[in-house]
FILUM-187421 format. One line per field, with one value per residue: residue in one letter; x, y, z of N, C-alpha, C in turn. Coordinates in nm, 3 decimals, decimal comma, m for minus. Example, Ala and Ser with C-alpha at 12.3 -4.5 7.8 and 13.67 -1.06 7.14 Angstrom:
residues 2
r	[a  s];
npx	[1,319  1,285];
npy	[m0,569  m0,225];
npz	[0,780  0,708];
capx	[1,230  1,367];
capy	[m0,450  m0,106];
capz	[0,780  0,714];
cpx	[1,320  1,290];
cpy	[m0,330  0,003];
cpz	[0,780  0,787];
end
This chain:
residues 259
r	[m  e  t  i  f  i  d  s  k  a  k  a  g  i  a  a  i  a  t  k  i  r  n  a  e  a  l  f  i  s  g  g  d  q  a  t  y  v  s  y  w  k  d  t  p  v  e  d  a  i  n  y  l  i  n  t  k  k  v  p  v  g  g  t  s  a  g  c  a  i  l  g  k  f  y  y  s  a  a  n  t  s  i  t  s  a  q  a  l  a  d  p  y  d  r  g  i  t  i  g  a  n  d  f  l  n  s  p  i  l  a  n  t  i  t  d  t  h  y  d  n  p  d  r  k  g  r  k  t  t  f  l  v  r  m  w  k  d  l  d  a  g  l  n  g  k  g  i  g  v  y  e  k  t  a  v  c  i  d  q  n  g  i  a  r  v  f  a  p  t  t  a  s  f  a  y  f  y  q  i  e  s  y  s  t  p  e  t  v  v  s  v  s  l  s  s  l  l  l  g  r  t  y  n  v  e  i  v  g  n  c  t  s  g  a  s  a  a  g  v  t  t  f  t  t  t  g  g  t  s  v  s  y  c  a  s  k  g  n  s  s  s  s  e  w  i  s  k  v  v  f  g  t  i  i  i  y  p  l];
npx	[m0,055  m0,308  m0,605  m0,797  m1,027  m1,195  m1,408  m1,512  m1,500  m1,309  m1,124  m1,030  m0,868  m0,642  m0,299  m0,126  m0,276  m0,309  m0,042  0,006  m0,152  m0,021  0,215  0,144  0,153  m0,046  m0,396  m0,720  m1,057  m1,328  m1,675  m1,988  m2,130  m2,123  m2,184  m2,106  m1,831  m1,762  m1,848  m1,693  m1,423  m1,361  m1,170  m0,969  m0,671  m0,672  m0,802  m0,606  m0,393  m0,481  m0,503  m0,236  m0,129  m0,247  m0,160  0,108  0,272  0,171  0,053  m0,147  m0,490  m0,809  m1,158  m1,466  m1,817  m1,947  m1,689  m1,591  m1,759  m1,667  m1,438  m1,416  m1,364  m1,602  m1,873  m2,133  m2,282  m2,486  m2,591  m2,835  m3,037  m3,066  m3,100  m3,327  m3,340  m3,590  m3,685  m3,483  m3,492  m3,748  m3,733  m3,479  m3,388  m3,444  m3,430  m3,270  m3,057  m2,745  m2,449  m2,105  m1,833  m1,514  m1,393  m1,297  m1,159  m0,881  m0,831  m0,664  m0,701  m0,966  m1,094  m1,375  m1,542  m1,791  m1,860  m2,030  m2,187  m2,308  m2,457  m2,610  m2,858  m3,138  m3,222  m3,002  m2,900  m3,047  m3,028  m2,773  m2,777  m2,918  m2,737  m2,531  m2,664  m2,697  m2,428  m2,346  m2,519  m2,510  m2,265  m2,034  m1,908  m1,952  m1,934  m1,751  m1,830  m1,842  m1,918  m1,887  m2,018  m2,058  m2,108  m2,188  m1,926  m1,755  m1,475  m1,324  m1,021  m0,773  m0,493  m0,169  m0,163  m0,419  m0,576  m0,846  m0,930  m1,154  m1,264  m1,434  m1,639  m1,833  m2,034  m2,249  m2,186  m2,107  m1,949  m2,037  m1,968  m2,016  m2,064  m2,107  m2,257  m2,243  m2,470  m2,672  m2,739  m2,969  m3,240  m3,362  m3,331  m3,513  m3,738  m3,889  m3,995  m3,721  m3,746  m3,976  m3,899  m3,705  m3,795  m3,819  m3,572  m3,259  m2,983  m2,642  m2,504  m2,228  m2,123  m1,913  m1,767  m1,768  m1,516  m1,220  m1,115  m1,017  m0,946  m1,070  m1,041  m1,049  m0,994  m0,984  m0,976  m1,045  m1,246  m1,242  m1,251  m1,126  m1,260  m1,580  m1,930  m2,148  m2,470  m2,795  m3,040  m3,377  m3,560  m3,883  m4,233  m4,333  m4,126  m4,036  m4,088  m3,909  m3,647  m3,388  m3,366  m3,396  m3,163  m2,983  m3,019  m3,029  m2,788  m2,557  m2,274  m2,252  m2,057  m2,062  m1,940  m1,944  m1,851];
npy	[13,820  13,665  13,666  13,429  13,362  13,085  12,991  12,812  12,501  12,503  12,702  12,574  12,392  12,518  12,527  12,718  12,832  12,617  12,589  12,829  12,778  12,553  12,675  12,820  12,938  12,918  12,843  12,964  12,899  13,055  13,139  13,046  12,849  12,518  12,322  12,419  12,440  12,170  12,074  12,228  12,197  11,932  11,646  11,781  11,980  12,177  12,056  11,856  12,021  12,144  11,918  11,850  12,063  12,000  11,736  11,690  11,928  12,032  12,272  12,534  12,488  12,605  12,708  12,892  12,870  12,744  12,686  12,561  12,343  12,160  12,046  11,808  11,448  11,324  11,498  11,738  11,796  11,945  11,917  11,888  12,044  12,272  12,141  12,138  12,109  12,007  11,883  11,693  11,533  11,437  11,266  11,060  10,994  11,195  11,377  11,598  11,536  11,494  11,339  11,341  11,107  11,045  11,124  11,366  11,631  11,541  11,504  11,370  11,417  11,484  11,251  11,037  11,239  11,491  11,825  12,130  12,455  12,782  12,746  12,892  12,886  12,690  12,520  12,393  12,222  11,985  11,850  11,752  11,523  11,348  11,335  11,191  10,952  10,855  10,835  10,631  10,420  10,390  10,471  10,358  10,464  10,362  10,309  10,504  10,745  11,097  11,440  11,794  12,098  12,444  12,760  13,087  13,332  13,185  12,975  12,663  12,538  12,321  12,145  12,001  11,767  11,684  11,811  12,006  12,346  12,592  12,903  13,199  13,497  13,558  13,463  13,327  13,172  12,870  12,547  12,238  11,899  11,597  11,250  10,914  10,673  10,330  10,222  10,389  10,385  10,394  10,159  10,116  10,252  10,423  10,567  10,737  10,938  11,021  11,126  11,007  10,741  10,721  10,775  10,782  10,682  10,696  10,918  11,027  11,347  11,553  11,841  12,108  12,338  12,704  12,893  13,072  13,220  12,977  12,805  12,564  12,229  11,960  11,622  11,552  11,307  11,119  11,246  11,312  11,513  11,802  11,829  11,864  11,778  11,495  11,464  11,328  11,277  11,218  11,107  11,212  11,216  11,465  11,640  11,591  11,741  11,944  12,026  12,103  12,008  11,732  11,679  11,679  11,445  11,212  11,091  10,960  11,099  11,442  11,717  12,028  12,349  12,620  12,959];
npz	[7,051  6,855  6,661  6,495  6,244  6,166  5,975  5,790  5,611  5,416  5,500  5,726  5,615  5,532  5,518  5,631  5,835  6,010  6,081  6,221  6,447  6,555  6,632  6,851  7,192  7,367  7,349  7,294  7,255  7,117  7,202  7,042  6,801  6,853  6,670  6,422  6,462  6,483  6,230  6,055  6,139  6,204  6,118  5,976  5,902  6,101  6,321  6,370  6,442  6,680  6,844  6,846  7,000  7,246  7,309  7,233  7,232  7,463  7,573  7,732  7,662  7,604  7,633  7,580  7,636  7,341  7,266  7,491  7,499  7,311  7,410  7,557  7,532  7,485  7,344  7,321  7,028  6,915  6,659  6,525  6,655  6,933  7,263  7,536  7,899  7,985  7,751  7,705  7,935  7,911  7,694  7,629  7,380  7,206  6,898  6,916  7,077  7,023  7,037  7,016  7,013  7,110  6,866  6,780  6,928  7,127  7,436  7,693  7,969  7,982  7,916  7,871  7,956  7,944  7,864  7,961  7,950  8,064  8,299  8,469  8,371  8,415  8,214  8,120  8,316  8,370  8,128  8,117  8,273  8,103  7,890  8,015  8,067  7,804  7,726  7,898  7,825  7,540  7,426  7,518  7,745  7,993  8,347  8,385  8,291  8,299  8,390  8,343  8,440  8,401  8,550  8,411  8,378  8,530  8,582  8,514  8,576  8,475  8,579  8,483  8,622  8,638  8,825  8,910  8,944  9,063  8,958  9,029  9,030  9,224  9,513  9,421  9,208  9,039  8,978  8,847  8,908  8,771  8,834  8,741  8,946  9,040  9,164  9,087  8,822  8,547  8,522  8,279  7,952  7,749  7,505  7,688  7,968  8,169  8,421  8,530  8,530  8,728  8,985  9,344  9,426  9,600  9,612  9,635  9,702  9,682  9,842  9,823  10,046  10,087  9,917  9,819  9,517  9,342  9,549  9,616  9,505  9,270  9,169  8,835  8,708  8,904  9,039  9,308  9,606  9,788  10,018  10,190  10,230  10,234  10,104  10,107  9,858  9,765  9,496  9,419  9,332  9,382  9,332  9,080  8,858  8,832  8,638  8,705  8,965  8,930  8,791  8,992  9,129  8,979  8,899  9,102  9,250  9,266  9,253  9,389  9,350  9,540  9,527];
capx	[m0,181  m0,370  m0,737  m0,815  m1,163  m1,193  m1,552  m1,549  m1,417  m1,196  m1,024  m0,971  m0,772  m0,528  m0,181  m0,068  m0,355  m0,270  0,093  m0,009  m0,202  0,087  0,318  0,088  0,193  m0,173  m0,506  m0,852  m1,160  m1,438  m1,810  m2,055  m2,213  m2,031  m2,215  m2,022  m1,693  m1,746  m1,862  m1,585  m1,287  m1,338  m1,098  m0,896  m0,545  m0,698  m0,820  m0,476  m0,309  m0,528  m0,463  m0,091  m0,106  m0,290  m0,095  0,252  0,333  0,120  0,032  m0,285  m0,595  m0,937  m1,262  m1,585  m1,943  m1,926  m1,547  m1,575  m1,840  m1,598  m1,308  m1,414  m1,365  m1,743  m1,915  m2,266  m2,253  m2,600  m2,591  m2,971  m3,098  m3,030  m3,195  m3,347  m3,347  m3,722  m3,693  m3,388  m3,542  m3,872  m3,701  m3,333  m3,357  m3,489  m3,338  m3,179  m2,945  m2,641  m2,326  m1,988  m1,756  m1,377  m1,366  m1,266  m1,045  m0,834  m0,768  m0,666  m0,753  m1,112  m1,147  m1,503  m1,602  m1,864  m1,866  m2,141  m2,173  m2,431  m2,530  m2,707  m2,986  m3,179  m3,240  m2,879  m2,859  m3,113  m2,988  m2,647  m2,815  m2,951  m2,613  m2,460  m2,740  m2,664  m2,289  m2,341  m2,596  m2,489  m2,138  m1,922  m1,841  m1,970  m1,942  m1,650  m1,886  m1,835  m1,959  m1,855  m2,106  m1,999  m2,185  m2,124  m1,824  m1,688  m1,377  m1,264  m0,885  m0,720  m0,348  m0,112  m0,186  m0,561  m0,643  m0,926  m0,960  m1,269  m1,251  m1,559  m1,637  m1,935  m2,073  m2,360  m2,133  m2,074  m1,919  m2,091  m1,891  m2,105  m2,002  m2,201  m2,235  m2,295  m2,602  m2,773  m2,763  m3,110  m3,267  m3,399  m3,315  m3,603  m3,793  m3,990  m3,938  m3,627  m3,796  m4,070  m3,830  m3,609  m3,853  m3,814  m3,440  m3,179  m2,851  m2,557  m2,452  m2,122  m2,121  m1,790  m1,796  m1,720  m1,372  m1,184  m1,033  m0,947  m0,897  m1,123  m0,984  m1,099  m0,921  m1,075  m0,978  m1,114  m1,352  m1,235  m1,241  m1,047  m1,348  m1,722  m2,017  m2,239  m2,611  m2,879  m3,164  m3,463  m3,650  m4,023  m4,321  m4,353  m4,016  m3,987  m4,110  m3,799  m3,535  m3,265  m3,363  m3,373  m3,023  m2,903  m3,045  m3,032  m2,659  m2,462  m2,202  m2,239  m1,979  m2,101  m1,842  m1,985  m1,733];
capy	[13,748  13,675  13,607  13,367  13,319  12,964  12,976  12,727  12,382  12,540  12,770  12,477  12,313  12,601  12,483  12,830  12,848  12,507  12,619  12,932  12,712  12,469  12,761  12,895  12,904  12,890  12,855  12,980  12,887  13,143  13,085  13,049  12,731  12,405  12,243  12,468  12,402  12,029  12,053  12,296  12,163  11,788  11,579  11,882  12,019  12,253  11,956  11,796  12,121  12,159  11,797  11,861  12,149  11,933  11,609  11,689  12,051  12,042  12,410  12,552  12,496  12,621  12,768  12,937  12,835  12,639  12,650  12,466  12,224  12,065  12,009  11,672  11,341  11,321  11,636  11,762  11,868  12,029  11,910  11,903  12,160  12,275  12,065  12,190  12,007  11,944  11,794  11,583  11,445  11,374  11,161  11,054  10,971  11,309  11,402  11,706  11,487  11,442  11,335  11,283  11,025  11,006  11,139  11,506  11,672  11,427  11,548  11,257  11,457  11,488  11,125  10,998  11,358  11,582  11,957  12,218  12,588  12,860  12,672  12,979  12,853  12,553  12,439  12,320  12,128  11,856  11,779  11,682  11,390  11,266  11,309  11,084  10,830  10,807  10,793  10,502  10,318  10,372  10,521  10,284  10,531  10,279  10,380  10,609  10,867  11,212  11,564  11,920  12,206  12,566  12,885  13,196  13,405  13,088  12,898  12,542  12,532  12,188  12,145  11,884  11,649  11,654  11,876  12,119  12,453  12,669  13,046  13,268  13,629  13,580  13,346  13,262  13,106  12,732  12,446  12,108  11,784  11,481  11,120  10,804  10,573  10,202  10,193  10,484  10,380  10,364  10,021  10,117  10,378  10,415  10,698  10,785  11,034  10,974  11,170  10,907  10,613  10,720  10,824  10,699  10,629  10,791  10,939  11,115  11,470  11,612  11,986  12,164  12,466  12,829  12,908  13,191  13,211  12,854  12,732  12,428  12,153  11,824  11,543  11,530  11,165  11,044  11,330  11,324  11,655  11,836  11,840  11,869  11,688  11,420  11,486  11,236  11,327  11,111  11,154  11,186  11,276  11,605  11,722  11,542  11,836  12,040  11,968  12,128  11,918  11,597  11,665  11,662  11,320  11,094  11,025  10,960  11,210  11,570  11,805  12,166  12,442  12,760  13,044];
capz	[7,044  6,724  6,648  6,364  6,215  6,081  5,965  5,678  5,595  5,331  5,582  5,818  5,539  5,490  5,592  5,707  5,957  6,100  6,132  6,325  6,568  6,609  6,691  6,964  7,329  7,435  7,255  7,356  7,152  7,157  7,196  6,912  6,775  6,842  6,551  6,313  6,490  6,448  6,086  5,983  6,181  6,221  6,010  5,900  5,966  6,224  6,428  6,400  6,508  6,818  6,916  6,865  7,115  7,369  7,341  7,207  7,283  7,601  7,616  7,777  7,561  7,671  7,552  7,650  7,570  7,241  7,270  7,601  7,473  7,225  7,466  7,610  7,432  7,451  7,328  7,268  6,904  6,874  6,513  6,473  6,720  7,074  7,345  7,671  8,003  7,984  7,636  7,721  8,041  7,864  7,597  7,611  7,239  7,127  6,786  6,951  7,158  6,934  7,116  6,954  7,108  7,079  6,723  6,747  7,010  7,207  7,561  7,787  8,099  7,971  7,865  7,932  8,016  7,857  7,928  7,924  8,011  8,086  8,401  8,536  8,309  8,452  8,094  8,092  8,421  8,356  8,008  8,145  8,319  7,987  7,818  8,084  8,041  7,670  7,727  7,967  7,757  7,396  7,372  7,579  7,857  8,112  8,474  8,387  8,237  8,389  8,327  8,408  8,399  8,456  8,545  8,340  8,454  8,617  8,506  8,568  8,522  8,506  8,560  8,415  8,705  8,639  8,937  8,864  9,038  9,017  8,980  9,001  9,093  9,327  9,591  9,352  9,089  9,071  8,876  8,885  8,863  8,775  8,817  8,751  9,050  8,992  9,218  9,043  8,678  8,521  8,483  8,139  7,879  7,634  7,470  7,782  8,062  8,272  8,550  8,583  8,548  8,837  9,109  9,464  9,455  9,677  9,556  9,715  9,643  9,764  9,830  9,877  10,109  10,027  9,905  9,742  9,396  9,310  9,666  9,612  9,395  9,251  9,071  8,723  8,676  9,009  9,093  9,454  9,639  9,905  10,136  10,158  10,302  10,150  10,134  10,032  9,800  9,719  9,392  9,447  9,232  9,414  9,284  8,953  8,749  8,827  8,565  8,780  9,081  8,881  8,753  9,112  9,197  8,895  8,894  9,210  9,310  9,197  9,337  9,359  9,404  9,557  9,550];
cpx	[m0,243  m0,506  m0,753  m0,961  m1,157  m1,338  m1,597  m1,456  m1,292  m1,086  m0,955  m0,870  m0,650  m0,406  m0,124  m0,144  m0,320  m0,132  0,088  m0,056  m0,092  0,196  0,272  0,144  0,071  m0,282  m0,637  m0,956  m1,283  m1,572  m1,870  m2,148  m2,120  m2,060  m2,130  m1,876  m1,669  m1,750  m1,748  m1,447  m1,257  m1,273  m1,028  m0,760  m0,564  m0,722  m0,687  m0,387  m0,350  m0,487  m0,312  m0,060  m0,138  m0,196  0,055  0,321  0,292  0,116  m0,114  m0,381  m0,728  m1,039  m1,379  m1,707  m1,920  m1,781  m1,513  m1,645  m1,767  m1,470  m1,302  m1,408  m1,508  m1,789  m2,057  m2,251  m2,364  m2,616  m2,730  m3,039  m3,052  m3,139  m3,206  m3,349  m3,480  m3,734  m3,604  m3,435  m3,669  m3,844  m3,551  m3,291  m3,418  m3,385  m3,240  m3,059  m2,845  m2,508  m2,216  m1,905  m1,621  m1,343  m1,332  m1,144  m1,011  m0,758  m0,775  m0,724  m0,906  m1,167  m1,274  m1,576  m1,672  m1,882  m1,990  m2,125  m2,309  m2,519  m2,616  m2,848  m3,025  m3,200  m3,114  m2,854  m2,920  m3,066  m2,857  m2,674  m2,843  m2,827  m2,538  m2,531  m2,701  m2,518  m2,274  m2,404  m2,544  m2,348  m2,016  m1,847  m1,850  m1,982  m1,835  m1,704  m1,889  m1,882  m1,915  m1,949  m2,067  m2,095  m2,112  m2,031  m1,753  m1,593  m1,335  m1,129  m0,819  m0,571  m0,300  m0,131  m0,334  m0,635  m0,715  m0,945  m1,066  m1,250  m1,382  m1,563  m1,734  m1,966  m2,188  m2,315  m2,081  m2,015  m1,969  m2,003  m1,977  m2,023  m2,107  m2,160  m2,304  m2,437  m2,710  m2,792  m2,908  m3,128  m3,300  m3,369  m3,396  m3,659  m3,913  m3,919  m3,843  m3,678  m3,888  m4,003  m3,754  m3,663  m3,829  m3,678  m3,356  m3,038  m2,773  m2,510  m2,344  m2,115  m1,994  m1,818  m1,734  m1,567  m1,344  m1,098  m0,953  m0,900  m0,950  m1,069  m1,047  m1,011  m1,015  m1,084  m1,062  m1,236  m1,359  m1,210  m1,156  m1,133  m1,492  m1,801  m2,112  m2,382  m2,692  m3,004  m3,246  m3,559  m3,794  m4,110  m4,340  m4,246  m3,976  m4,005  m3,997  m3,679  m3,404  m3,255  m3,333  m3,226  m2,935  m2,924  m3,030  m2,899  m2,575  m2,404  m2,199  m2,168  m2,012  m2,002  m1,901  m1,863  m1,775];
cpy	[13,769  13,605  13,553  13,323  13,201  12,921  12,904  12,606  12,415  12,609  12,673  12,387  12,391  12,569  12,594  12,854  12,740  12,532  12,726  12,869  12,629  12,552  12,834  12,846  12,881  12,910  12,866  12,984  12,964  13,071  13,100  12,931  12,611  12,317  12,288  12,435  12,257  12,011  12,116  12,237  12,014  11,730  11,679  11,908  12,102  12,160  11,896  11,893  12,140  12,037  11,793  11,949  12,078  11,820  11,607  11,812  12,079  12,186  12,425  12,565  12,504  12,681  12,810  12,899  12,722  12,594  12,557  12,334  12,120  12,011  11,866  11,569  11,304  11,466  11,641  11,851  11,963  12,030  11,930  12,028  12,161  12,205  12,129  12,075  11,932  11,846  11,671  11,483  11,374  11,259  11,158  11,026  11,079  11,337  11,515  11,662  11,419  11,453  11,268  11,209  10,990  11,019  11,282  11,549  11,561  11,477  11,435  11,293  11,459  11,363  11,090  11,115  11,441  11,714  12,033  12,349  12,654  12,792  12,761  12,945  12,710  12,463  12,363  12,207  11,990  11,778  11,704  11,540  11,298  11,237  11,192  10,950  10,771  10,764  10,656  10,392  10,287  10,402  10,467  10,360  10,447  10,363  10,487  10,742  10,979  11,337  11,684  12,026  12,333  12,684  12,987  13,273  13,315  13,005  12,774  12,526  12,403  12,187  12,013  11,756  11,612  11,713  12,000  12,219  12,543  12,815  13,114  13,398  13,646  13,451  13,271  13,192  12,968  12,659  12,313  11,998  11,659  11,352  11,011  10,711  10,444  10,176  10,284  10,486  10,342  10,218  10,010  10,252  10,363  10,554  10,734  10,873  10,968  11,012  11,065  10,773  10,606  10,773  10,727  10,640  10,737  10,796  11,036  11,236  11,523  11,761  12,039  12,304  12,584  12,833  13,035  13,149  13,083  12,774  12,589  12,357  12,016  11,753  11,507  11,383  11,088  11,116  11,322  11,470  11,675  11,846  11,840  11,768  11,619  11,441  11,389  11,306  11,208  11,168  11,116  11,258  11,425  11,695  11,690  11,640  11,935  11,977  11,990  12,031  11,775  11,577  11,643  11,525  11,196  11,018  11,057  11,091  11,332  11,664  11,948  12,260  12,580  12,845  13,182];
cpz	[6,907  6,727  6,506  6,351  6,117  6,064  5,838  5,677  5,513  5,412  5,676  5,748  5,495  5,579  5,679  5,836  6,057  6,160  6,241  6,456  6,633  6,676  6,816  7,097  7,417  7,330  7,332  7,245  7,198  7,152  7,057  6,901  6,757  6,721  6,433  6,337  6,448  6,296  6,007  6,014  6,188  6,095  5,917  5,967  6,092  6,341  6,468  6,478  6,654  6,900  6,938  6,987  7,245  7,406  7,321  7,266  7,427  7,652  7,661  7,658  7,635  7,578  7,638  7,568  7,470  7,238  7,384  7,568  7,389  7,285  7,518  7,498  7,393  7,441  7,273  7,145  6,862  6,722  6,454  6,524  6,864  7,154  7,483  7,771  7,998  7,868  7,654  7,826  7,998  7,769  7,573  7,467  7,150  7,017  6,816  7,032  7,065  7,006  7,036  7,057  7,050  6,930  6,683  6,827  7,109  7,329  7,663  7,923  8,099  7,902  7,942  7,995  7,909  7,932  7,882  8,001  8,026  8,192  8,490  8,488  8,345  8,331  8,056  8,192  8,403  8,234  8,026  8,192  8,201  7,903  7,881  8,067  7,906  7,660  7,789  7,883  7,618  7,347  7,444  7,687  7,983  8,237  8,487  8,334  8,340  8,314  8,409  8,352  8,472  8,442  8,457  8,434  8,555  8,530  8,584  8,499  8,569  8,479  8,499  8,494  8,713  8,757  8,886  8,977  8,977  9,056  8,941  9,080  9,209  9,400  9,526  9,225  9,127  8,950  8,930  8,826  8,881  8,760  8,832  8,864  9,009  9,041  9,163  8,891  8,653  8,480  8,335  8,078  7,751  7,610  7,557  7,884  8,162  8,410  8,611  8,607  8,680  8,968  9,224  9,496  9,522  9,619  9,644  9,634  9,735  9,737  9,898  9,927  10,039  10,022  9,825  9,624  9,380  9,428  9,670  9,490  9,389  9,151  8,958  8,688  8,776  9,063  9,245  9,486  9,764  10,031  10,094  10,237  10,206  10,197  10,050  9,982  9,753  9,615  9,427  9,346  9,257  9,358  9,140  8,839  8,733  8,759  8,638  8,896  9,037  8,845  8,874  9,177  9,110  8,898  9,015  9,257  9,218  9,293  9,297  9,427  9,419  9,590  9,599];
end
């Protein structure tokens, strides 16, 4: 095993580093700041080498925190500043919402998918809703837009067939799988609060029951599950102030994996 620090554009252009990556049997990208990963690695031999591992050599490629945030074909780059759920829900065009689309890492399994981590923090859950709004409205994801959000100490492992399994150490750890439903797309996307735009509508949430170490699975392409029950939620003014709650009702099917 070898650790490589690629913390500048110049290092990302070194041929020997790209060769080391291409020779890897697995690659794990650490946490940090995804804005620097994008600015240092995009359009460099390092980017090409990672895409080679994913698409040609087909070895395991993963990451944590910022390293997970860059794995989808859509990615939150945090190029200007980090965005909270409250800020993102208050204005879907806040300058902090910077989303890259199909121009960095190319993982077919995560096509039309945006990832996020640290889901123990409610400031992350609501912003995913806004990311999906923007993907649908402005970035050509259409109704295929999907999202995966992961608690800390929780892993979503996707096999070659696109089946995701969730691994976590406690019953209080989850992974959220978001999918846009045609009946729940917003009528308008403007620089006003999404919470106020979407009150009074009902959406379905699928909750998968308790399981042990990766026993629950979902198809990442179709977001179908091995089980679970559908629950309806209705957005109302009484609950609209909760960014976590809003994230559970704005977009159709959200699959929650308690382990």
